[in-house]
TIGU-384340 format. One record per residue: x negated, y negated, z of N, C-alpha, C in turn. Coordinates in pm, whole numbers. Last residue first. Layout:
N
+--------+---------+--------+---------+----------+--------+--------+---------+--------+
! n_east ! n_north !   n_up ! ca_east ! ca_north !  ca_up ! c_east ! c_north !   c_up !
+--------+---------+--------+---------+----------+--------+--------+---------+--------+
!      X !       Y !      Z !       X !        Y !      Z !      X !       Y !      Z !
...
+--------+---------+--------+---------+----------+--------+--------+---------+--------+
***
This chain:
180
+--------+---------+--------+---------+----------+--------+--------+---------+--------+
! n_east ! n_north !   n_up ! ca_east ! ca_north !  ca_up ! c_east ! c_north !   c_up !
+--------+---------+--------+---------+----------+--------+--------+---------+--------+
! -14200 !   -5316 !   6100 !  -14295 !    -5244 !   6187 ! -14261 !   -5098 !   6192 !
! -14195 !   -5545 !   5837 !  -14132 !    -5427 !   5898 ! -14236 !   -5355 !   5981 !
! -14235 !   -5891 !   5880 !  -14289 !    -5762 !   5834 ! -14221 !   -5650 !   5909 !
! -14112 !   -6197 !   5764 !  -14099 !    -6090 !   5862 ! -14158 !   -5962 !   5802 !
! -14332 !   -6460 !   5664 !  -14232 !    -6357 !   5632 ! -14232 !   -6247 !   5737 !
! -14365 !   -6752 !   5864 !  -14428 !    -6630 !   5812 ! -14319 !   -6529 !   5780 !
! -14254 !   -6967 !   5990 !  -14220 !    -6947 !   5850 ! -14283 !   -6822 !   5788 !
! -14365 !   -6970 !   6242 !  -14222 !    -6941 !   6230 ! -14186 !   -6903 !   6086 !
! -14625 !   -7045 !   6196 !  -14600 !    -6919 !   6267 ! -14455 !   -6875 !   6253 !
! -14587 !   -7294 !   6070 !  -14646 !    -7183 !   5995 ! -14617 !   -7048 !   6062 !
! -14487 !   -7538 !   6148 !  -14405 !    -7420 !   6172 ! -14458 !   -7296 !   6099 !
! -14686 !   -7713 !   6067 !  -14644 !    -7712 !   6208 ! -14570 !   -7583 !   6241 !
! -14683 !   -7660 !   5792 !  -14803 !    -7628 !   5872 ! -14766 !   -7618 !   6020 !
! -14437 !   -7767 !   5722 !  -14461 !    -7623 !   5704 ! -14583 !   -7576 !   5784 !
! -14495 !   -8035 !   5775 !  -14389 !    -7966 !   5852 ! -14409 !   -7815 !   5842 !
! -14691 !   -8073 !   5578 !  -14725 !    -8091 !   5720 ! -14622 !   -8022 !   5810 !
! -14544 !   -8035 !   5347 !  -14656 !    -7945 !   5376 ! -14695 !   -7953 !   5523 !
! -14374 !   -8254 !   5367 !  -14318 !    -8118 !   5372 ! -14427 !   -8018 !   5407 !
! -14566 !   -8455 !   5335 !  -14494 !    -8446 !   5463 ! -14431 !   -8307 !   5476 !
! -14643 !   -8403 !   5073 !  -14745 !    -8397 !   5179 ! -14678 !   -8385 !   5317 !
! -14404 !   -8452 !   4940 !  -14456 !    -8315 !   4942 ! -14561 !   -8300 !   5051 !
! -14382 !   -8731 !   4969 !  -14285 !    -8643 !   5035 ! -14337 !   -8501 !   5044 !
! -14675 !   -8918 !   5048 !  -14600 !    -8843 !   4949 ! -14505 !   -8747 !   5021 !
! -14652 !   -9204 !   5268 !  -14711 !    -9080 !   5222 ! -14623 !   -9019 !   5114 !
! -14576 !   -9411 !   5447 !  -14645 !    -9438 !   5319 ! -14722 !   -9316 !   5271 !
! -14410 !   -9357 !   5653 !  -14553 !    -9337 !   5679 ! -14639 !   -9365 !   5555 !
! -14161 !   -9403 !   5540 !  -14200 !    -9478 !   5660 ! -14350 !   -9472 !   5685 !
! -14162 !   -9217 !   5330 !  -14154 !    -9360 !   5300 ! -14199 !   -9444 !   5420 !
! -14183 !   -8976 !   5478 !  -14281 !    -9008 !   5374 ! -14281 !   -9158 !   5345 !
! -13954 !   -8986 !   5639 !  -14087 !    -8989 !   5700 ! -14193 !   -9030 !   5598 !
! -13756 !   -8968 !   5438 !  -13766 !    -9088 !   5520 ! -13903 !   -9098 !   5588 !
! -13819 !   -8713 !   5330 !  -13820 !    -8833 !   5246 ! -13834 !   -8959 !   5330 !
! -13798 !   -8538 !   5552 !  -13927 !    -8556 !   5485 ! -13930 !   -8680 !   5395 !
! -13525 !   -8559 !   5637 !  -13637 !    -8591 !   5726 ! -13763 !   -8624 !   5646 !
! -13371 !   -8480 !   5416 !  -13346 !    -8608 !   5483 ! -13468 !   -8652 !   5562 !
! -13484 !   -8225 !   5361 !  -13491 !    -8333 !   5263 ! -13469 !   -8470 !   5326 !
! -13429 !   -8085 !   5600 !  -13566 !    -8097 !   5550 ! -13577 !   -8215 !   5454 !
! -13150 !   -8100 !   5612 !  -13230 !    -8162 !   5718 ! -13373 !   -8184 !   5669 !
! -13086 !   -7951 !   5380 !  -13043 !    -8090 !   5393 ! -13128 !   -8163 !   5496 !
! -13198 !   -7702 !   5447 !  -13245 !    -7773 !   5328 ! -13209 !   -7922 !   5337 !
! -13043 !   -7643 !   5672 !  -13188 !    -7653 !   5684 ! -13246 !   -7731 !   5566 !
! -12788 !   -7625 !   5558 !  -12816 !    -7730 !   5658 ! -12965 !   -7752 !   5674 !
! -12836 !   -7399 !   5396 !  -12796 !    -7527 !   5336 ! -12823 !   -7644 !   5431 !
! -12890 !   -7207 !   5591 !  -12995 !    -7242 !   5494 ! -12964 !   -7375 !   5426 !
! -12640 !   -7198 !   5716 !  -12758 !    -7242 !   5791 ! -12870 !   -7284 !   5697 !
! -12485 !   -7095 !   5506 !  -12456 !    -7227 !   5562 ! -12573 !   -7283 !   5640 !
! -12607 !   -6841 !   5473 !  -12605 !    -6936 !   5363 ! -12582 !   -7079 !   5415 !
! -12797 !   -6765 !   5774 !  -12682 !    -6750 !   5684 ! -12693 !   -6853 !   5572 !
! -13126 !   -6648 !   5833 !  -13030 !    -6758 !   5835 ! -12917 !   -6729 !   5735 !
! -13217 !   -6365 !   6015 !  -13199 !    -6421 !   5881 ! -13094 !   -6531 !   5889 !
! -13382 !   -6432 !   6329 !  -13278 !    -6369 !   6248 ! -13275 !   -6435 !   6111 !
! -13599 !   -6553 !   6447 !  -13544 !    -6433 !   6509 ! -13437 !   -6363 !   6427 !
! -13660 !   -6771 !   6295 !  -13772 !    -6687 !   6340 ! -13720 !   -6552 !   6391 !
! -13434 !   -6915 !   6263 !  -13477 !    -6831 !   6152 ! -13593 !   -6740 !   6186 !
! -13443 !   -7066 !   6492 !  -13341 !    -6961 !   6483 ! -13383 !   -6861 !   6374 !
! -13646 !   -7242 !   6415 !  -13668 !    -7151 !   6528 ! -13566 !   -7037 !   6529 !
! -13521 !   -7377 !   6206 !  -13645 !    -7303 !   6180 ! -13672 !   -7201 !   6291 !
! -13308 !   -7491 !   6347 !  -13281 !    -7392 !   6243 ! -13407 !   -7312 !   6208 !
! -13446 !   -7665 !   6525 !  -13358 !    -7558 !   6575 ! -13338 !   -7449 !   6470 !
! -13575 !   -7839 !   6342 !  -13652 !    -7757 !   6436 ! -13569 !   -7638 !   6486 !
! -13354 !   -7960 !   6213 !  -13458 !    -7889 !   6138 ! -13532 !   -7791 !   6228 !
! -13227 !   -8081 !   6432 !  -13158 !    -7979 !   6353 ! -13259 !   -7895 !   6276 !
! -13428 !   -8264 !   6512 !  -13379 !    -8163 !   6605 ! -13313 !   -8048 !   6529 !
! -13442 !   -8431 !   6290 !  -13559 !    -8350 !   6325 ! -13518 !   -8236 !   6420 !
! -13194 !   -8552 !   6315 !  -13222 !    -8471 !   6195 ! -13340 !   -8378 !   6224 !
! -13236 !   -8691 !   6552 !  -13133 !    -8587 !   6547 ! -13155 !   -8495 !   6428 !
! -13429 !   -8872 !   6466 !  -13465 !    -8776 !   6571 ! -13363 !   -8662 !   6575 !
! -13286 !   -9030 !   6289 !  -13387 !    -8939 !   6235 ! -13432 !   -8836 !   6339 !
! -12948 !   -9079 !   6287 !  -13065 !    -9087 !   6374 ! -13168 !   -8984 !   6327 !
! -12721 !   -9032 !   6148 !  -12812 !    -9132 !   6093 ! -12938 !   -9149 !   6175 !
! -12525 !   -8849 !   6201 !  -12547 !    -8956 !   6298 ! -12635 !   -9067 !   6242 !
! -12509 !   -8636 !   6033 !  -12429 !    -8753 !   5998 ! -12457 !   -8872 !   6089 !
! -12665 !   -8453 !   6168 !  -12711 !    -8499 !   6037 ! -12637 !   -8625 !   5994 !
! -12500 !   -8414 !   6392 !  -12633 !    -8473 !   6410 ! -12687 !   -8525 !   6276 !
! -12281 !   -8292 !   6270 !  -12264 !    -8422 !   6336 ! -12399 !   -8491 !   6355 !
! -12401 !   -8053 !   6188 !  -12346 !    -8144 !   6088 ! -12329 !   -8284 !   6147 !
! -12463 !   -7938 !   6437 !  -12571 !    -7976 !   6346 ! -12521 !   -8075 !   6241 !
! -12200 !   -7899 !   6538 !  -12298 !    -7979 !   6612 ! -12409 !   -8028 !   6519 !
! -12093 !   -7729 !   6342 !  -12033 !    -7860 !   6368 ! -12131 !   -7953 !   6438 !
! -12270 !   -7511 !   6375 !  -12258 !    -7577 !   6245 ! -12200 !   -7717 !   6263 !
! -12216 !   -7434 !   6640 !  -12349 !    -7485 !   6605 ! -12343 !   -7562 !   6474 !
! -11951 !   -7349 !   6602 !  -11980 !    -7456 !   6697 ! -12117 !   -7520 !   6665 !
! -11988 !   -7141 !   6423 !  -11904 !    -7255 !   6387 ! -11932 !   -7375 !   6475 !
! -12148 !   -6960 !   6572 !  -12203 !    -7028 !   6455 ! -12121 !   -7150 !   6416 !
! -12167 !   -6955 !   6921 !  -12079 !    -6942 !   6806 ! -12133 !   -7024 !   6689 !
! -12480 !   -6853 !   7051 !  -12372 !    -6952 !   7044 ! -12293 !   -6931 !   6914 !
! -12699 !   -6698 !   7036 !  -12574 !    -6630 !   7063 ! -12453 !   -6722 !   7056 !
! -12932 !   -6832 !   7015 !  -12867 !    -6798 !   6889 ! -12733 !   -6729 !   6911 !
! -13106 !   -7071 !   7168 !  -12995 !    -6982 !   7195 ! -12920 !   -6954 !   7066 !
! -13457 !   -7065 !   7107 !  -13326 !    -7130 !   7103 ! -13218 !   -7026 !   7123 !
! -13765 !   -7093 !   7257 !  -13663 !    -6998 !   7214 ! -13529 !   -7070 !   7218 !
! -14056 !   -7264 !   7150 !  -13931 !    -7265 !   7225 ! -13833 !   -7162 !   7168 !
! -14284 !   -7304 !   7012 !  -14262 !    -7169 !   7062 ! -14132 !   -7155 !   7139 !
! -14294 !   -7567 !   6966 !  -14260 !    -7484 !   6850 ! -14240 !   -7340 !   6891 !
! -14331 !   -7776 !   7154 !  -14236 !    -7668 !   7182 ! -14202 !   -7582 !   7061 !
! -14433 !   -8018 !   6920 !  -14410 !    -7982 !   7060 ! -14306 !   -7872 !   7071 !
! -14404 !   -8071 !   6650 !  -14512 !    -7984 !   6695 ! -14488 !   -7935 !   6837 !
! -14204 !   -8254 !   6636 !  -14180 !    -8122 !   6578 ! -14283 !   -8021 !   6628 !
! -14320 !   -8479 !   6733 !  -14226 !    -8409 !   6821 ! -14191 !   -8271 !   6767 !
! -14461 !   -8579 !   6516 !  -14537 !    -8512 !   6623 ! -14445 !   -8433 !   6714 !
! -14247 !   -8696 !   6382 !  -14323 !    -8588 !   6318 ! -14401 !   -8509 !   6423 !
! -14180 !   -8889 !   6570 !  -14082 !    -8786 !   6535 ! -14153 !   -8668 !   6470 !
! -14410 !   -9049 !   6568 !  -14372 !    -8981 !   6692 ! -14272 !   -8868 !   6663 !
! -14399 !   -9148 !   6308 !  -14513 !    -9065 !   6348 ! -14480 !   -8986 !   6474 !
! -14165 !   -9301 !   6333 !  -14170 !    -9190 !   6237 ! -14284 !   -9094 !   6273 !
! -14249 !   -9494 !   6513 !  -14142 !    -9402 !   6553 ! -14141 !   -9279 !   6461 !
! -14438 !   -9626 !   6356 !  -14479 !    -9564 !   6483 ! -14375 !   -9462 !   6531 !
! -14277 !   -9715 !   6133 !  -14390 !    -9624 !   6115 ! -14429 !   -9553 !   6245 !
! -13917 !   -9719 !   6178 !  -14050 !    -9782 !   6183 ! -14162 !   -9676 !   6183 !
! -13687 !   -9591 !   5944 !  -13746 !    -9575 !   6077 ! -13884 !   -9640 !   6076 !
! -13528 !   -9829 !   5729 !  -13611 !    -9711 !   5751 ! -13662 !   -9709 !   5895 !
! -13211 !   -9971 !   5837 !  -13343 !    -9979 !   5777 ! -13417 !   -9847 !   5799 !
! -12877 !   -9840 !   5777 !  -12984 !    -9896 !   5859 ! -13114 !   -9905 !   5779 !
! -12541 !   -9766 !   5806 !  -12645 !    -9810 !   5714 ! -12752 !   -9882 !   5795 !
! -12324 !   -9688 !   5962 !  -12458 !    -9643 !   6000 ! -12568 !   -9679 !   5903 !
! -12076 !   -9786 !   5944 !  -12098 !    -9657 !   5877 ! -12239 !   -9606 !   5902 !
! -12117 !  -10028 !   6085 !  -12023 !    -9928 !   6136 ! -12045 !   -9791 !   6073 !
! -12286 !  -10171 !   5919 !  -12336 !   -10126 !   6049 ! -12247 !  -10016 !   6105 !
! -12111 !  -10215 !   5698 !  -12237 !   -10142 !   5683 ! -12289 !  -10089 !   5817 !
! -11893 !  -10371 !   5683 !  -11874 !   -10240 !   5746 ! -12003 !  -10158 !   5748 !
! -11947 !  -10596 !   5542 !  -11901 !   -10614 !   5679 ! -11876 !  -10483 !   5752 !
! -12019 !  -10482 !   5295 !  -12120 !   -10551 !   5375 ! -12075 !  -10561 !   5520 !
! -11913 !  -10161 !   5197 !  -11873 !   -10298 !   5232 ! -11975 !  -10361 !   5327 !
! -12093 !   -9984 !   4967 !  -12073 !    -9998 !   5111 ! -12032 !  -10141 !   5140 !
! -12094 !   -9754 !   4724 !  -12053 !    -9892 !   4748 ! -12017 !   -9902 !   4897 !
! -12354 !   -9551 !   4588 !  -12252 !    -9575 !   4690 ! -12220 !   -9723 !   4695 !
! -12464 !   -9329 !   4345 !  -12445 !    -9470 !   4379 ! -12329 !   -9481 !   4479 !
! -12710 !   -9074 !   4338 !  -12570 !    -9113 !   4357 ! -12565 !   -9261 !   4395 !
! -12960 !   -8958 !   4316 !  -12925 !    -9064 !   4222 ! -12777 !   -9104 !   4227 !
! -13051 !   -8789 !   4511 !  -12960 !    -8732 !   4412 ! -12909 !   -8835 !   4310 !
! -13242 !   -8926 !   4666 !  -13250 !    -8780 !   4654 ! -13166 !   -8726 !   4539 !
! -13178 !   -9204 !   4671 !  -13295 !    -9154 !   4599 ! -13293 !   -9004 !   4573 !
! -12880 !   -9370 !   4609 !  -12947 !    -9271 !   4695 ! -13059 !   -9206 !   4615 !
! -12822 !   -9702 !   4570 !  -12854 !    -9581 !   4494 ! -12935 !   -9489 !   4584 !
! -12567 !   -9918 !   4663 !  -12684 !    -9842 !   4711 ! -12702 !   -9719 !   4624 !
! -12440 !  -10220 !   4676 !  -12447 !   -10111 !   4580 ! -12579 !  -10040 !   4610 !
! -12248 !  -10367 !   4921 !  -12383 !   -10326 !   4886 ! -12370 !  -10212 !   4786 !
! -11991 !  -10603 !   4863 !  -12033 !   -10463 !   4870 ! -12181 !  -10449 !   4840 !
! -11742 !  -10819 !   4984 !  -11880 !   -10804 !   4937 ! -11923 !  -10660 !   4961 !
! -11417 !  -10887 !   4881 !  -11501 !   -10801 !   4965 ! -11640 !  -10793 !   4903 !
! -11133 !  -11081 !   4896 !  -11265 !   -11067 !   4834 ! -11354 !  -10992 !   4933 !
! -10802 !  -10955 !   4882 !  -10913 !   -11006 !   4962 ! -11044 !  -10984 !   4888 !
! -10613 !  -10830 !   4728 !  -10604 !   -10976 !   4739 ! -10716 !  -11037 !   4822 !
! -10696 !  -10564 !   4730 !  -10574 !   -10603 !   4802 ! -10563 !  -10752 !   4823 !
! -11010 !  -10669 !   4659 !  -10936 !   -10549 !   4697 ! -10815 !  -10594 !   4779 !
! -11244 !  -10786 !   4447 !  -11118 !   -10823 !   4510 ! -11039 !  -10695 !   4533 !
! -11595 !  -10782 !   4508 !  -11477 !   -10722 !   4445 ! -11354 !  -10773 !   4520 !
! -11927 !  -10860 !   4456 !  -11801 !   -10903 !   4518 ! -11687 !  -10841 !   4438 !
! -12238 !  -10691 !   4524 !  -12127 !   -10730 !   4437 ! -12012 !  -10783 !   4521 !
! -12575 !  -10676 !   4536 !  -12459 !   -10704 !   4620 ! -12351 !  -10759 !   4528 !
! -12790 !  -10406 !   4432 !  -12734 !   -10540 !   4421 ! -12623 !  -10555 !   4524 !
! -12932 !  -10185 !   4523 !  -12950 !   -10231 !   4385 ! -12904 !  -10375 !   4368 !
! -13098 !  -10070 !   4791 !  -12994 !   -10166 !   4758 ! -13022 !  -10215 !   4615 !
! -13168 !   -9729 !   4795 !  -13218 !    -9863 !   4768 ! -13100 !   -9952 !   4731 !
! -13185 !   -9469 !   5043 !  -13136 !    -9531 !   4921 ! -13197 !   -9668 !   4906 !
! -13223 !   -9168 !   5217 !  -13279 !    -9297 !   5179 ! -13222 !   -9343 !   5046 !
! -12919 !   -8996 !   5315 !  -13063 !    -9019 !   5311 ! -13101 !   -9158 !   5266 !
! -12674 !   -8890 !   5378 !  -12710 !    -8903 !   5236 ! -12861 !   -8924 !   5220 !
! -12647 !   -8888 !   5651 !  -12616 !    -8764 !   5580 ! -12646 !   -8771 !   5431 !
! -12641 !   -9244 !   5657 !  -12633 !    -9116 !   5727 ! -12583 !   -9002 !   5637 !
! -12862 !   -9415 !   5459 !  -12719 !    -9392 !   5476 ! -12706 !   -9255 !   5540 !
! -13117 !   -9645 !   5487 !  -13079 !    -9506 !   5512 ! -12929 !   -9502 !   5535 !
! -13292 !   -9848 !   5246 !  -13201 !    -9830 !   5357 ! -13175 !   -9680 !   5375 !
! -13502 !  -10084 !   5102 !  -13479 !    -9942 !   5127 ! -13395 !   -9931 !   5252 !
! -13410 !  -10360 !   4897 !  -13439 !   -10307 !   5031 ! -13416 !  -10156 !   5032 !
! -13320 !  -10442 !   4648 !  -13449 !   -10372 !   4652 ! -13486 !  -10321 !   4792 !
! -13120 !  -10710 !   4775 !  -13154 !   -10616 !   4669 ! -13299 !  -10569 !   4680 !
! -13096 !  -10711 !   5137 !  -13109 !   -10779 !   5009 ! -13143 !  -10676 !   4902 !
! -12886 !  -10694 !   5428 !  -12985 !   -10639 !   5337 ! -12987 !  -10721 !   5209 !
! -12834 !  -10795 !   5753 !  -12806 !   -10827 !   5612 ! -12920 !  -10773 !   5528 !
! -12732 !  -10602 !   6026 !  -12843 !   -10656 !   5951 ! -12797 !  -10682 !   5808 !
! -12430 !  -10699 !   6202 !  -12520 !   -10605 !   6138 ! -12632 !  -10677 !   6065 !
! -12259 !  -10898 !   6296 !  -12363 !   -10848 !   6385 ! -12460 !  -10750 !   6322 !
! -12093 !  -11006 !   6111 !  -12036 !   -10904 !   6199 ! -12142 !  -10836 !   6283 !
! -12239 !  -11180 !   5957 !  -12129 !   -11235 !   6037 ! -12077 !  -11136 !   6139 !
! -12577 !  -11048 !   5989 !  -12454 !   -11085 !   5919 ! -12350 !  -11139 !   6015 !
! -12901 !  -11160 !   6051 !  -12784 !   -11089 !   6102 ! -12662 !  -11141 !   6027 !
! -13187 !  -11118 !   5843 !  -13080 !   -11201 !   5897 ! -12969 !  -11112 !   5952 !
! -13513 !  -10992 !   5908 !  -13379 !   -10977 !   5852 ! -13282 !  -11072 !   5920 !
! -13833 !  -11116 !   5839 !  -13732 !   -11089 !   5941 ! -13594 !  -11089 !   5875 !
+--------+---------+--------+---------+----------+--------+--------+---------+--------+
***
């Protein structure tokens, strides 16, 4: 059981797997103390698994920035299954791309795995009817990586196996367009 910190957030320990919004799954390497402006500040040193970037997150600000534990296994399984539901759904592609981009970016930054799954699903469905722009493809890649790595770790599976499962769910959508 995790301890609650002085500021109400969960206290992490070295080697804990955590999720940093929009960056993905990382591992707490250590907890350091630094003096900043005459005040001693404790920092989580987090190494992000996807790109090997190291982040310093103030312990007392971790909950505010959205640092959290991995999604529980049952919730992860439900999120994966939610991708299967409504795969035939038609999404509104007439919406202004800038507005959609902002909405999707905010969802990816939210730290909520269900929001990441929503972005992935929407972009795959949009791609069924039109060629995705460069920005859309980048968001799709980010959503895919964020979702599949966390699901893989939560479900104790290989990330590629989870990607294959997502591709299977959207096989009808991912088929190359044929000229008629």
